[in-house]
C-alpha positions in Angstrom: -11.4 29.9 -15.6 -10.5 27.3 -13.1 -7.7 25.0 -14.1 -9.7 22.2 -13.7 -12.4 23.5 -16.1 -9.7 24.6 -18.6 -8.2 21.0 -18.6 -11.8 19.5 -19.1 -12.4 22.0 -22.0 -8.9 21.0 -23.6 -9.5 17.2 -22.9 -13.2 17.7 -24.5 -11.6 19.7 -27.7 -9.0 16.6 -28.0 -11.3 13.9 -27.7 -13.7 15.5 -30.3 -10.7 15.7 -32.7 -9.5 12.1 -32.0 -12.9 10.7 -32.5 -13.7 12.9 -35.7 -10.1 11.7 -36.9 -10.7 8.3 -36.2 -14.0 7.8 -37.9 -13.1 9.5 -40.8 -9.9 7.9 -41.2 -11.3 4.4 -40.6 -14.2 5.0 -42.9 -11.8 6.1 -45.7 -9.7 3.2 -45.2 -12.7 0.6 -45.0 -13.2 1.1 -48.7 -9.7 -0.5 -49.4 -10.7 -3.5 -47.4 -13.4 -5.2 -49.6 -11.1 -7.4 -51.4 -11.9 -11.2 -51.0 -8.1 -12.1 -50.7 -7.9 -11.0 -47.3 -5.5 -8.1 -46.0 -2.1 -7.4 -47.1 0.5 -6.2 -45.0 0.5 -2.7 -46.1 -3.4 -2.4 -45.6 -3.1 -3.7 -41.9 -0.6 -0.9 -41.5 -2.6 1.7 -43.0 -5.4 0.8 -40.8 -3.2 0.8 -37.7 -2.2 4.1 -38.6 -5.8 5.3 -39.5 -6.6 4.6 -35.6 -3.5 5.5 -34.1 -2.7 8.9 -35.6 -5.7 10.8 -34.7 -5.4 10.3 -30.7 -1.7 11.2 -31.6 -2.1 14.3 -32.9 -5.0 15.2 -30.1 -2.1 14.1 -27.5 0.3 16.5 -29.2 -2.5 19.3 -28.9 -3.0 18.8 -25.2 0.7 19.0 -24.5 0.9 22.4 -26.2 -2.1 23.9 -24.6 -0.9 22.5 -21.1 2.4 23.6 -21.3 1.7 27.2 -20.5 -0.2 26.7 -17.1 1.5 23.2 -16.0 5.1 22.1 -15.7 6.5 20.2 -18.7 6.4 17.0 -16.7 2.8 17.5 -15.9 1.7 18.3 -19.5 3.7 15.3 -21.0 2.2 12.9 -18.4 -1.4 14.1 -19.2 -0.8 13.6 -22.9 0.8 10.4 -23.0 -1.9 9.1 -20.8 -4.4 10.4 -23.2 -2.4 9.0 -26.1 -2.7 5.7 -24.6 -6.2 5.7 -23.1 -8.1 7.2 -25.9 -7.8 4.0 -28.7 -9.0 1.7 -26.0 -12.0 4.1 -24.8 -12.8 4.7 -28.7 -13.0 0.7 -29.1 -15.3 0.4 -25.8 -17.5 3.2 -27.2 -17.9 1.4 -30.6 -18.8 -1.8 -28.8 -21.3 -0.3 -26.5 -23.1 2.0 -29.4 -24.1 -1.4 -30.9 -26.5 -1.8 -27.8 -30.2 -1.6 -28.2 -31.4 2.0 -28.2 -27.7 3.6 -28.8 -26.6 6.1 -31.3 -26.3 3.8 -34.2 -29.9 1.8 -33.4 -31.5 4.4 -36.0 -31.5 3.5 -39.5 -29.1 5.3 -41.5 -27.0 6.7 -38.6 -23.5 5.6 -39.7 -21.6 8.7 -39.1 -23.8 11.5 -37.5 -22.6 14.6 -35.3 -24.7 12.6 -32.3 -22.5 9.4 -32.5 -19.3 11.4 -32.9 -20.3 13.9 -29.8 -21.2 10.9 -27.7 -18.1 9.2 -28.3 -15.8 12.2 -27.6 -17.6 12.6 -24.6 -17.7 9.1 -23.4 -13.7 9.0 -24.3 -13.1 12.4 -22.6 -14.6 11.5 -19.2 -12.1 8.5 -18.4 -9.3 10.7 -19.8 -10.2 13.4 -17.5 -9.9 11.5 -14.5 -6.7 9.4 -15.5 -5.1 12.7 -16.8 -5.8 14.5 -13.4 -4.3 11.3 -11.4 -1.0 11.4 -13.6 -0.7 15.2 -13.2 -1.2 15.0 -9.5 1.4 12.0 -9.6 3.8 14.0 -11.5 3.3 16.9 -9.1 4.3 14.7 -6.2 7.2 12.9 -7.7 
């Protein structure tokens, strides 16, 4: 398998892991935030952890999967880029999914595999381009 396709498969798997983990942890945490008094500090920290932990674990997985084929510097650059871009891409995907005709337009479609798959794919494509760019920069420097 060519290296570009291998990196794409690794990033797709990591994006699926990050999207699924983020959705599950945010839905699990959202039940605690129905109190009318507002959010406490520990609740805010819990939500931040729920949003940032799955992309961080996926970035660690990318680092471990890329190290056998790439230098440590290239693998680290790709995993850091993934960890920085994925939370932003997940927020963009969640905003776009509210458009008419989007995956959440159907009644009862809160957490479907279609939504998670579309989110992972949309988050993976910009990550693919940016990870290859930083890997190229790491190779040049």
